[in-house]
N, C-alpha and C positions, 0 to 999 in steps of 0.2 A: 630439570626444572628448579627454580629457586625456592626461596622461603615461602612464597605465596602459592606455589604449585602443589600438586598432590604427592610428589615424591622429591627426594633430594639425593644428592650424590656426596659421598665423603671419601676421602682418601686416607688410608691408614697403612703404614708400613709398605708403601709402594703399591697397594692394591686399591682398586676402586670398588666401592660398595654402593648399591642403590638401595635406598630405604623408602618405604611407603610410609606416609604419615599415619600416625595412630588414629584410628577412628574411635570416637567415643560411642560406647554401646549402652543400651538400656540395661541397668543392673538386673532387672527382673528377667529379661530375655537371657542374659548370661547365666543366671541361676537356674532358669528353666532348662537351658541346654546342658548344664552340668548335671542336673537331676536326671535328665533323659539318659545321659551317658552312664550314670551310676546304675540306673534301672537296667540298662543293657548288660552291664557287667554282672549284676546280681543274677540276671537270667542265664548268662553264660556259665556262671559258677554253679547255679542250680543244676544245669545239664551235666556239668563235670562231676558234681556230687552224686547224681543219679548213676552215672556211668561207673564211678568209683565204688558205689554200693554194690553194683552188679558184679564188679571184679573182686569184691571182698578186700579192697585196699583200705584197711582201717586207718593207718597213719596218714595216708594221703587224704582220705576223706575228712579226717579231723581237721587238718590244716585248711582245707577248702571251706569247711563249715565255719571256722573261725574268721576267715577272710570275708565270707558272705555276711556274717554277723556284724563285722565292722563296717562293711559297706551299707548295710541296712541302717546302722546308727548314723552314718554320715548322711544318708538320704533323709532320715527324720530331722536332723539338724537343718538341712537345706530347706525342708518344708517349713520348719519353724521360722527361719529367716525370711522366707518368701511371704509368710502370713503375718509377720510382724509389721505394725504400722510404721510408716516413715520410710 
């Protein structure tokens, strides 16, 4: 399809690539999706931390706790952005 269609074709270095036009998305929906993904990562890390605690793996557990802490900070920042006006 051409410029007015939903996808275009380009040729680079003898190869043909099909590209779908970029859809504009609602920034709030995008932020909500990212927040959900971070929540899922935090939950998975929590499970790994619990398992590491049972295994008595102090070093591994410490690194996982740090990663979880950073993800929780990122989640808070996303919440602030979502709640900010504008």
